[in-house]
KEMISE-798487 format. One record per residue (C-alpha): residue number from 1; x, z, y. Coordinates in nm, 2 decimals, always signed. Layout:
N
+-----+--------+--------+--------+
|  nr |     xx |     zz |     yy |
+-----+--------+--------+--------+
| NUM |      X |      Z |      Y |
...
+-----+--------+--------+--------+
//
This chain:
269
+-----+--------+--------+--------+
|  nr |     xx |     zz |     yy |
+-----+--------+--------+--------+
|   1 |  -1.73 |  -0.14 |  +1.82 |
|   2 |  -1.75 |  -0.53 |  +1.76 |
|   3 |  -1.48 |  -0.64 |  +1.52 |
|   4 |  -1.20 |  -0.78 |  +1.78 |
|   5 |  -1.24 |  -0.46 |  +1.95 |
|   6 |  -1.15 |  -0.30 |  +1.68 |
|   7 |  -0.83 |  -0.60 |  +1.63 |
|   8 |  -0.71 |  -0.50 |  +1.98 |
|   9 |  -0.73 |  -0.10 |  +1.90 |
|  10 |  -0.50 |  -0.13 |  +1.56 |
|  11 |  -0.28 |  -0.36 |  +1.76 |
|  12 |  -0.24 |  -0.09 |  +2.01 |
|  13 |  -0.19 |  +0.18 |  +1.76 |
|  14 |  +0.08 |  -0.05 |  +1.52 |
|  15 |  +0.25 |  -0.12 |  +1.86 |
|  16 |  +0.29 |  +0.30 |  +1.93 |
|  17 |  +0.46 |  +0.33 |  +1.59 |
|  18 |  +0.71 |  +0.09 |  +1.68 |
|  19 |  +0.85 |  -0.03 |  +1.32 |
|  20 |  +0.62 |  +0.00 |  +0.98 |
|  21 |  +0.65 |  -0.04 |  +0.61 |
|  22 |  +0.33 |  -0.18 |  +0.50 |
|  23 |  +0.23 |  -0.15 |  +0.12 |
|  24 |  +0.12 |  -0.51 |  +0.02 |
|  25 |  -0.05 |  -0.59 |  -0.28 |
|  26 |  -0.21 |  -0.91 |  -0.17 |
|  27 |  -0.56 |  -0.81 |  -0.15 |
|  28 |  -0.82 |  -0.82 |  +0.13 |
|  29 |  -0.68 |  -0.52 |  +0.38 |
|  30 |  -0.33 |  -0.55 |  +0.28 |
|  31 |  -0.29 |  -0.90 |  +0.36 |
|  32 |  -0.46 |  -0.83 |  +0.77 |
|  33 |  -0.28 |  -0.54 |  +0.77 |
|  34 |  +0.06 |  -0.73 |  +0.72 |
|  35 |  -0.06 |  -1.01 |  +0.93 |
|  36 |  -0.14 |  -0.81 |  +1.22 |
|  37 |  +0.17 |  -0.59 |  +1.20 |
|  38 |  +0.39 |  -0.87 |  +1.24 |
|  39 |  +0.25 |  -1.06 |  +1.51 |
|  40 |  +0.27 |  -0.72 |  +1.71 |
|  41 |  +0.62 |  -0.59 |  +1.54 |
|  42 |  +0.80 |  -0.90 |  +1.43 |
|  43 |  +1.07 |  -0.82 |  +1.25 |
|  44 |  +1.06 |  -0.45 |  +1.27 |
|  45 |  +0.80 |  -0.47 |  +0.99 |
|  46 |  +0.85 |  -0.50 |  +0.60 |
|  47 |  +0.66 |  -0.54 |  +0.27 |
|  48 |  +0.70 |  -0.37 |  +0.00 |
|  49 |  +0.54 |  -0.46 |  -0.33 |
|  50 |  +0.47 |  -0.28 |  -0.63 |
|  51 |  +0.54 |  -0.51 |  -0.98 |
|  52 |  +0.37 |  -0.30 |  -1.28 |
|  53 |  +0.18 |  -0.36 |  -1.60 |
|  54 |  -0.14 |  -0.23 |  -1.44 |
|  55 |  -0.05 |  -0.49 |  -1.17 |
|  56 |  -0.16 |  -0.89 |  -1.27 |
|  57 |  +0.11 |  -1.16 |  -1.23 |
|  58 |  -0.12 |  -1.34 |  -1.03 |
|  59 |  -0.17 |  -1.13 |  -0.78 |
|  60 |  +0.20 |  -1.07 |  -0.77 |
|  61 |  +0.30 |  -1.50 |  -0.70 |
|  62 |  -0.01 |  -1.43 |  -0.42 |
|  63 |  +0.17 |  -1.20 |  -0.25 |
|  64 |  +0.50 |  -1.35 |  -0.26 |
|  65 |  +0.34 |  -1.68 |  -0.20 |
|  66 |  +0.24 |  -1.52 |  +0.18 |
|  67 |  +0.55 |  -1.32 |  +0.23 |
|  68 |  +0.76 |  -1.67 |  +0.25 |
|  69 |  +0.52 |  -1.89 |  +0.46 |
|  70 |  +0.50 |  -1.55 |  +0.73 |
|  71 |  +0.88 |  -1.49 |  +0.69 |
|  72 |  +0.85 |  -1.12 |  +0.66 |
|  73 |  +1.14 |  -0.88 |  +0.52 |
|  74 |  +0.99 |  -0.86 |  +0.13 |
|  75 |  +1.11 |  -0.58 |  -0.11 |
|  76 |  +0.99 |  -0.55 |  -0.43 |
|  77 |  +1.01 |  -0.24 |  -0.68 |
|  78 |  +0.92 |  -0.16 |  -1.04 |
|  79 |  +0.68 |  +0.06 |  -1.05 |
|  80 |  +0.54 |  +0.13 |  -1.41 |
|  81 |  +0.31 |  +0.39 |  -1.37 |
|  82 |  +0.29 |  +0.45 |  -1.79 |
|  83 |  +0.62 |  +0.57 |  -1.76 |
|  84 |  +0.46 |  +0.86 |  -1.54 |
|  85 |  +0.40 |  +1.19 |  -1.65 |
|  86 |  +0.00 |  +1.28 |  -1.67 |
|  87 |  -0.08 |  +0.87 |  -1.57 |
|  88 |  -0.11 |  +0.76 |  -1.95 |
|  89 |  -0.39 |  +1.02 |  -2.05 |
|  90 |  -0.64 |  +0.88 |  -1.77 |
|  91 |  -0.72 |  +1.20 |  -1.59 |
|  92 |  -1.01 |  +1.19 |  -1.35 |
|  93 |  -0.69 |  +1.21 |  -1.06 |
|  94 |  -0.49 |  +0.95 |  -1.24 |
|  95 |  -0.46 |  +0.75 |  -0.92 |
|  96 |  -0.29 |  +1.04 |  -0.76 |
|  97 |  +0.01 |  +1.05 |  -0.97 |
|  98 |  +0.05 |  +0.68 |  -0.92 |
|  99 |  +0.02 |  +0.63 |  -0.55 |
| 100 |  +0.25 |  +0.90 |  -0.53 |
| 101 |  +0.52 |  +0.73 |  -0.74 |
| 102 |  +0.45 |  +0.42 |  -0.52 |
| 103 |  +0.48 |  +0.57 |  -0.21 |
| 104 |  +0.80 |  +0.78 |  -0.26 |
| 105 |  +0.96 |  +0.47 |  -0.36 |
| 106 |  +0.85 |  +0.30 |  -0.01 |
| 107 |  +0.93 |  +0.60 |  +0.14 |
| 108 |  +1.33 |  +0.56 |  +0.02 |
| 109 |  +1.32 |  +0.19 |  +0.13 |
| 110 |  +1.16 |  +0.23 |  +0.46 |
| 111 |  +1.47 |  +0.50 |  +0.53 |
| 112 |  +1.73 |  +0.25 |  +0.39 |
| 113 |  +1.62 |  +0.01 |  +0.65 |
| 114 |  +1.57 |  +0.25 |  +0.95 |
| 115 |  +1.16 |  +0.17 |  +0.93 |
| 116 |  +0.99 |  +0.49 |  +1.08 |
| 117 |  +0.68 |  +0.45 |  +0.90 |
| 118 |  +0.46 |  +0.38 |  +0.57 |
| 119 |  +0.15 |  +0.26 |  +0.59 |
| 120 |  -0.11 |  +0.18 |  +0.34 |
| 121 |  -0.38 |  -0.05 |  +0.33 |
| 122 |  -0.71 |  +0.17 |  +0.33 |
| 123 |  -1.02 |  +0.09 |  +0.53 |
| 124 |  -1.31 |  +0.31 |  +0.64 |
| 125 |  -1.51 |  +0.21 |  +0.34 |
| 126 |  -1.25 |  +0.41 |  +0.12 |
| 127 |  -1.38 |  +0.73 |  +0.25 |
| 128 |  -1.70 |  +0.70 |  +0.10 |
| 129 |  -1.58 |  +0.65 |  -0.27 |
| 130 |  -1.37 |  +0.93 |  -0.47 |
| 131 |  -0.97 |  +0.83 |  -0.42 |
| 132 |  -0.78 |  +1.07 |  -0.53 |
| 133 |  -0.47 |  +0.85 |  -0.44 |
| 134 |  -0.54 |  +0.99 |  -0.06 |
| 135 |  -0.42 |  +1.32 |  -0.10 |
| 136 |  -0.10 |  +1.15 |  -0.22 |
| 137 |  -0.09 |  +0.95 |  +0.08 |
| 138 |  -0.19 |  +1.28 |  +0.29 |
| 139 |  +0.10 |  +1.44 |  +0.14 |
| 140 |  +0.38 |  +1.20 |  +0.21 |
| 141 |  +0.23 |  +1.15 |  +0.58 |
| 142 |  +0.13 |  +0.77 |  +0.50 |
| 143 |  -0.05 |  +0.66 |  +0.79 |
| 144 |  -0.37 |  +0.44 |  +0.75 |
| 145 |  -0.41 |  +0.18 |  +1.05 |
| 146 |  -0.69 |  +0.05 |  +0.97 |
| 147 |  -0.86 |  +0.35 |  +0.89 |
| 148 |  -0.75 |  +0.46 |  +1.23 |
| 149 |  -0.91 |  +0.15 |  +1.41 |
| 150 |  -1.23 |  +0.23 |  +1.20 |
| 151 |  -1.22 |  -0.12 |  +1.03 |
| 152 |  -1.51 |  -0.21 |  +0.75 |
| 153 |  -1.42 |  -0.41 |  +0.47 |
| 154 |  -1.69 |  -0.67 |  +0.66 |
| 155 |  -1.47 |  -0.62 |  +0.96 |
| 156 |  -1.17 |  -0.71 |  +0.80 |
| 157 |  -1.29 |  -1.02 |  +0.63 |
| 158 |  -1.46 |  -1.15 |  +0.89 |
| 159 |  -1.09 |  -1.11 |  +1.12 |
| 160 |  -0.91 |  -1.27 |  +0.81 |
| 161 |  -1.13 |  -1.56 |  +0.83 |
| 162 |  -1.08 |  -1.58 |  +1.25 |
| 163 |  -0.68 |  -1.54 |  +1.18 |
| 164 |  -0.71 |  -1.82 |  +0.88 |
| 165 |  -0.61 |  -1.55 |  +0.61 |
| 166 |  -0.69 |  -1.73 |  +0.24 |
| 167 |  -0.75 |  -1.39 |  +0.18 |
| 168 |  -1.06 |  -1.34 |  +0.36 |
| 169 |  -1.30 |  -1.41 |  +0.10 |
| 170 |  -1.07 |  -1.29 |  -0.19 |
| 171 |  -1.24 |  -1.08 |  -0.42 |
| 172 |  -1.13 |  -0.65 |  -0.39 |
| 173 |  -0.91 |  -0.58 |  -0.62 |
| 174 |  -0.81 |  -0.21 |  -0.77 |
| 175 |  -0.51 |  -0.18 |  -1.02 |
| 176 |  -0.62 |  -0.29 |  -1.40 |
| 177 |  -0.58 |  +0.07 |  -1.51 |
| 178 |  -0.93 |  +0.14 |  -1.30 |
| 179 |  -1.12 |  -0.06 |  -1.56 |
| 180 |  -1.05 |  +0.17 |  -1.82 |
| 181 |  -1.33 |  +0.50 |  -1.84 |
| 182 |  -1.13 |  +0.85 |  -1.75 |
| 183 |  -1.01 |  +1.02 |  -2.07 |
| 184 |  -0.92 |  +0.77 |  -2.28 |
| 185 |  -0.57 |  +0.61 |  -2.31 |
| 186 |  -0.43 |  +0.36 |  -2.09 |
| 187 |  -0.20 |  +0.11 |  -2.33 |
| 188 |  -0.01 |  -0.16 |  -2.22 |
| 189 |  -0.21 |  -0.37 |  -2.46 |
| 190 |  -0.59 |  -0.25 |  -2.34 |
| 191 |  -0.40 |  -0.39 |  -1.93 |
| 192 |  -0.33 |  -0.72 |  -2.11 |
| 193 |  -0.66 |  -0.76 |  -2.29 |
| 194 |  -0.81 |  -0.66 |  -1.93 |
| 195 |  -0.60 |  -0.91 |  -1.72 |
| 196 |  -0.69 |  -1.20 |  -2.01 |
| 197 |  -1.02 |  -1.14 |  -2.00 |
| 198 |  -1.07 |  -1.16 |  -1.60 |
| 199 |  -0.81 |  -1.41 |  -1.58 |
| 200 |  -1.06 |  -1.63 |  -1.82 |
| 201 |  -1.33 |  -1.58 |  -1.60 |
| 202 |  -1.17 |  -1.67 |  -1.27 |
| 203 |  -1.06 |  -1.96 |  -1.43 |
| 204 |  -1.44 |  -2.05 |  -1.51 |
| 205 |  -1.56 |  -2.00 |  -1.13 |
| 206 |  -1.65 |  -1.68 |  -1.08 |
| 207 |  -1.54 |  -1.50 |  -0.75 |
| 208 |  -1.61 |  -1.13 |  -0.78 |
| 209 |  -1.56 |  -1.00 |  -1.14 |
| 210 |  -1.48 |  -0.67 |  -1.35 |
| 211 |  -1.41 |  -0.63 |  -1.73 |
| 212 |  -1.44 |  -0.32 |  -1.79 |
| 213 |  -1.28 |  -0.18 |  -2.18 |
| 214 |  -1.45 |  +0.03 |  -2.36 |
| 215 |  -1.29 |  +0.02 |  -2.73 |
| 216 |  -1.43 |  -0.29 |  -2.90 |
| 217 |  -1.70 |  -0.33 |  -2.60 |
| 218 |  -1.58 |  -0.54 |  -2.29 |
| 219 |  -1.85 |  -0.48 |  -2.03 |
| 220 |  -1.84 |  -0.74 |  -1.75 |
| 221 |  -1.94 |  -0.74 |  -1.39 |
| 222 |  -2.01 |  -1.02 |  -1.18 |
| 223 |  -2.18 |  -0.99 |  -0.83 |
| 224 |  -2.49 |  -0.99 |  -0.78 |
| 225 |  -2.54 |  -1.34 |  -0.72 |
| 226 |  -2.33 |  -1.45 |  -1.00 |
| 227 |  -2.54 |  -1.29 |  -1.27 |
| 228 |  -2.75 |  -1.59 |  -1.30 |
| 229 |  -2.49 |  -1.80 |  -1.43 |
| 230 |  -2.49 |  -1.63 |  -1.78 |
| 231 |  -2.90 |  -1.80 |  -1.83 |
| 232 |  -2.68 |  -2.07 |  -1.96 |
| 233 |  -2.63 |  -2.01 |  -2.33 |
| 234 |  -2.34 |  -2.22 |  -2.34 |
| 235 |  -2.13 |  -2.00 |  -2.14 |
| 236 |  -2.22 |  -1.67 |  -2.29 |
| 237 |  -2.07 |  -1.86 |  -2.64 |
| 238 |  -1.74 |  -1.94 |  -2.47 |
| 239 |  -1.69 |  -1.64 |  -2.31 |
| 240 |  -1.77 |  -1.41 |  -2.63 |
| 241 |  -1.55 |  -1.64 |  -2.83 |
| 242 |  -1.26 |  -1.61 |  -2.58 |
| 243 |  -1.27 |  -1.22 |  -2.54 |
| 244 |  -1.28 |  -1.21 |  -2.94 |
| 245 |  -0.96 |  -1.39 |  -2.95 |
| 246 |  -0.83 |  -1.15 |  -2.67 |
| 247 |  -0.95 |  -0.85 |  -2.92 |
| 248 |  -1.32 |  -0.71 |  -2.83 |
| 249 |  -1.53 |  -0.75 |  -3.08 |
| 250 |  -1.82 |  -0.70 |  -2.87 |
| 251 |  -1.89 |  -0.88 |  -2.51 |
| 252 |  -2.16 |  -0.72 |  -2.26 |
| 253 |  -2.32 |  -0.82 |  -1.95 |
| 254 |  -2.37 |  -0.53 |  -1.71 |
| 255 |  -2.71 |  -0.60 |  -1.56 |
| 256 |  -2.66 |  -0.44 |  -1.22 |
| 257 |  -2.36 |  -0.64 |  -1.16 |
| 258 |  -2.05 |  -0.59 |  -1.01 |
| 259 |  -1.98 |  -0.30 |  -0.77 |
| 260 |  -1.66 |  -0.09 |  -0.65 |
| 261 |  -1.57 |  +0.25 |  -0.84 |
| 262 |  -1.83 |  +0.20 |  -1.11 |
| 263 |  -1.57 |  +0.38 |  -1.33 |
| 264 |  -1.66 |  +0.67 |  -1.12 |
| 265 |  -2.04 |  +0.69 |  -1.12 |
| 266 |  -2.01 |  +0.92 |  -1.43 |
| 267 |  -1.80 |  +1.18 |  -1.26 |
| 268 |  -2.02 |  +1.17 |  -0.89 |
| 269 |  -2.31 |  +1.29 |  -1.05 |
+-----+--------+--------+--------+
//
């Protein structure tokens, strides 16, 4: 099925829902979903964005700017994962606790505003990775329109570009806690270090990056085609010095490059 055929299927499925609350992070998937839903449902769609220490301020500002441009009703909730029992210990099912907390709060907002359905932005590619948060989505009966329409990440980027969405080539985003190895405590200090380090690389011109926090060591992942930028010793020195200021004693480049869910490689052997 071609991307535009999937888009038509997506819109038909959304139309049948009647009203929808979209969990909106400002990322590639949720931006595309919100735009499509707004085109179909108009004022019967709302966006809900969570603020927390695992969510960079730059992402929140971009989300707010997009919402204002479309004129969609927007609700902001505080969903501080570090306050959720069991989350900060960083178990392998960490995302379950986060999603359960988030969507429980969104369900309440939807009910208060007479919105019948709540949607997440997961796409069909998400079924191929370890995603414990999907269990919470299932338990709370959250709908996943992008998955139902069999839209892949590539489909979404192609369609987003055609629709003129600014996120069509934006890097995929996951909460900052995903940069810390399972079993190692998640703290506000670590999250702040990761956020600052990633922002520095983004400001330096990198597009797809992750900074994994391994205690004293920062492990940098950049897109395969961007790895050669580190052949510049001047850049290496600047990154090392900046990361030292942030709090990392050592900085290393992952030779394989950026890939989604690299922390899951230790549990999916």
